[in-house]
C-alpha positions in Angstrom: -2.7 -16.4 -24.7 -4.9 -16.4 -21.6 -8.2 -14.6 -21.4 -6.6 -12.0 -19.2 -3.9 -11.3 -21.7 -6.3 -11.3 -24.6 -8.5 -8.8 -22.8 -5.6 -6.4 -22.0 -4.3 -6.4 -25.6 -7.7 -6.2 -27.2 -8.9 -3.3 -25.1 -5.6 -1.6 -25.0 -5.9 -1.1 -21.2 -5.4 -3.1 -17.9 -8.5 -4.2 -16.0 -8.3 -4.2 -12.2 -11.7 -5.9 -11.9 -10.4 -9.2 -10.7 -8.4 -7.5 -8.0 -11.4 -5.5 -7.0 -13.4 -8.7 -6.7 -10.7 -10.3 -4.5 -10.6 -7.3 -2.2 -14.4 -7.2 -1.9 -14.7 -10.8 -1.0 -11.7 -11.4 1.2 -10.9 -8.1 2.9 -13.2 -6.7 5.7 -14.0 -3.1 6.6 -11.1 -3.0 9.1 -8.6 -4.0 6.3 -8.0 -7.5 7.6 -7.7 -10.4 5.1 -9.2 -13.9 5.1 -6.1 -15.5 3.7 -7.2 -19.1 4.3 -10.5 -18.4 2.4 -8.5 -16.8 -0.4 -6.2 -19.8 -0.6 -9.2 -22.0 -1.2 -10.6 -19.8 -3.9 -7.8 -17.9 -5.6 -8.7 -18.1 -9.2 -9.4 -14.4 -9.6 -6.2 -13.5 -7.7 -4.2 -15.7 -10.0 -5.9 -14.2 -13.1 -5.0 -10.8 -11.9 -1.4 -11.9 -11.1 -1.1 -13.1 -14.7 -1.6 -9.5 -15.7 0.9 -8.2 -13.1 3.5 -10.8 -14.1 3.2 -9.9 -17.8 2.5 -6.2 -18.1 3.9 -3.0 -16.5 4.3 0.6 -17.5 7.9 -0.2 -18.5 7.2 -3.3 -20.5 4.0 -2.0 -22.2 3.9 1.8 -21.9 1.1 2.0 -24.5 -1.2 0.4 -21.9 -0.4 3.1 -19.3 -0.5 6.5 -21.1 -0.9 8.6 -18.0 0.9 8.8 -14.7 -2.2 7.9 -12.7 -2.6 4.7 -14.7 0.9 3.7 -14.0 0.7 4.5 -10.3 -2.6 2.8 -9.8 -1.2 -0.3 -11.5 1.9 -0.4 -9.2 -0.1 0.1 -6.0 -2.5 -2.7 -6.9 0.4 -4.8 -8.1 2.4 -4.4 -4.9 -0.6 -5.3 -2.7 -1.5 -8.3 -4.9 2.0 -9.6 -4.9 2.0 -9.4 -1.1 -1.1 -11.7 -1.2 0.8 -14.0 -3.5 3.7 -14.1 -1.1 1.5 -14.7 2.0 -0.2 -17.7 0.2 3.1 -19.1 -0.9 4.1 -19.4 2.8 1.2 -21.6 3.7 -0.7 -19.2 3.8 1.3 -17.4 6.5 -0.5 -17.2 9.8 2.0 -15.4 12.0 4.1 -12.7 10.4 5.7 -12.0 7.0 8.6 -10.4 8.9 9.8 -13.7 10.4 12.8 -15.6 9.2 16.4 -14.7 8.7 16.9 -10.9 9.2 13.6 -9.4 10.1 11.5 -9.2 6.9 14.5 -9.9 4.6 13.1 -13.3 3.3 9.7 -11.8 2.4 10.6 -8.3 1.1 14.1 -8.7 -0.3 14.8 -12.4 -0.9 11.4 -13.5 -2.2 11.3 -13.0 -6.0 8.3 -11.4 -7.6 7.5 -10.8 -11.3 6.2 -7.6 -12.7 5.9 -6.9 -16.4 8.2 -9.8 -17.3 10.9 -8.6 -14.9 12.0 -10.5 -11.8 12.4 -8.2 -8.8 11.4 -8.1 -5.1 8.9 -6.2 -3.1 11.5 -3.8 -1.6 12.8 -2.8 -5.0 9.3 -2.5 -6.4 8.3 -0.1 -3.6 11.5 1.9 -3.7 12.5 1.9 -7.4 9.2 1.7 -9.2 6.9 3.6 -6.9 8.7 6.0 -4.4 11.5 7.0 -6.7 9.2 7.7 -9.7 6.1 9.2 -8.1 6.6 12.1 -5.7 3.5 11.3 -3.7 3.7 10.7 0.0 0.1 9.5 0.2 1.1 6.2 -1.4 2.3 5.1 2.1 -1.3 5.0 3.1 -2.1 2.8 0.1 0.7 0.2 0.2 0.0 -2.7 2.6 2.6 -5.3 3.6 0.3 -7.8 5.3 0.9 -6.5 8.8 -1.2 -5.0 11.5 1.1 -2.0 11.7 0.5 -1.0 8.1 -2.3 1.4 7.1 -5.5 -0.5 6.6 -5.9 -2.2 3.3 -8.6 -0.7 1.1 -11.4 -2.9 -0.2 -11.3 -1.1 -3.5 -8.7 -1.4 -6.3 -6.9 1.8 -7.2 -8.0 3.3 -10.5 -6.6 6.1 -12.5 -9.8 8.0 -12.8 -10.4 8.1 -9.0 -6.8 7.9 -7.8 -6.4 11.3 -6.2 -9.7 10.9 -4.2 -8.7 7.3 -3.2 -5.3 8.4 -1.9 -6.9 11.3 -0.1 -9.4 9.0 1.6 -6.8 6.4 2.5 -4.6 9.0 4.1 -7.4 10.6 6.0 -8.5 7.2 7.3 -4.9 6.5 8.4 -4.1 9.7 10.3 -7.5 9.9 11.9 -7.2 6.5 13.5 -5.9 6.7 17.0 -4.1 3.5 16.6 -1.9 5.1 13.9 -2.0 8.7 15.2 -2.5 9.0 19.0 -2.7 12.5 20.4 -2.1 13.1 24.1 -3.0 16.7 24.9 -2.0 16.3 28.6 1.5 15.3 27.6 1.5 17.5 24.5 2.7 14.6 22.3 1.5 12.8 19.2 2.5 9.2 18.6 2.6 8.4 14.9 2.8 5.2 13.0 6.4 4.0 12.6 6.1 4.5 8.8 6.3 8.2 9.4 9.7 7.7 11.0 11.0 5.3 8.3 9.9 7.5 5.4 10.1 10.9 7.2 11.8 12.6 4.2 8.9 11.6 1.9 6.4 13.4 4.1 8.6 16.5 4.6 9.2 16.7 0.8 5.4 16.5 0.3 5.0 19.5 2.6 7.8 21.4 0.8 6.2 20.8 -2.6 3.0 22.3 -1.3 4.8 25.4 -0.2 5.0 24.9 3.6 7.6 27.3 5.1 8.1 25.0 8.1 7.6 21.5 6.8 6.9 18.9 9.5 5.3 15.6 10.1 2.6 17.3 12.1 2.0 19.7 9.2 1.5 16.7 6.9 -0.9 14.9 9.2 -3.0 18.0 9.9 -3.8 18.4 6.2 -5.9 15.3 6.5 -7.5 16.0 9.9 -10.7 18.0 10.7 -10.2 21.6 11.8 -11.3 20.8 15.3 -8.8 18.0 15.6 -5.6 19.8 14.4 -2.5 18.8 16.3 -0.5 21.8 17.7 2.7 22.3 15.9 4.7 22.4 19.1 3.7 18.9 20.3 6.5 16.3 20.6 6.4 13.6 17.9 6.9 10.1 19.0 6.6 6.8 17.0 4.7 3.7 17.9 6.3 0.2 17.8 5.5 -1.4 14.5 3.1 -4.3 14.9 4.5 -7.1 12.6 1.7 -9.6 13.2 -0.1 -10.6 10.0 -3.3 -8.8 9.2 -5.4 -12.0 9.2 -9.1 -11.9 10.0 -8.7 -15.1 12.0 -6.7 -14.9 15.3 
């Protein structure tokens, strides 16, 4: 039994400290990653991946007694497994979306291991996260190693602070003109392509919160200051998704 496994089973909980250390050292304030530096010093990532490969809310439910513990684990696991995949490709310096059908090799064909179960990133996102947790803010937390994704946080997600972290990640996302560009002259707002791909998640979020006219603009406005609210009648457009890797080095 490794030290990581022993610590989990002795304490009765999962530690995200190694993942936190990786994020602090190799991710900058803009959410870009020093993948080559990480490839040369990956011991903490590998130690955390041991945990991800072995434990999960399904395989060891006793280690995840609350919904927040389960969701925090899956968010961290997804992002860490993306790192694992990037490093397995070299590390990748161009785009994880390249090869075969766009993105298929990385998100669907590449095998990942979570809690002893072999799966892929697409199924992990859709079946273990989106289908189980009715929380649209997770789209601001998941990062697929691409410039077009919401910026990667430098902090691991933790059960005790999860709501505040998801709130902060979403606010950061929708207040960044790169991801949410308002043109008052044209009366348009151009949103990140993720809002188009997962439109129903954001609409359902608004419905759950009691909105009588649920919309993408309504969702976005929840996380923007009062003086930067987007008029409901503005036309919504979507930006082209930037598939370049979110590498610190050009």
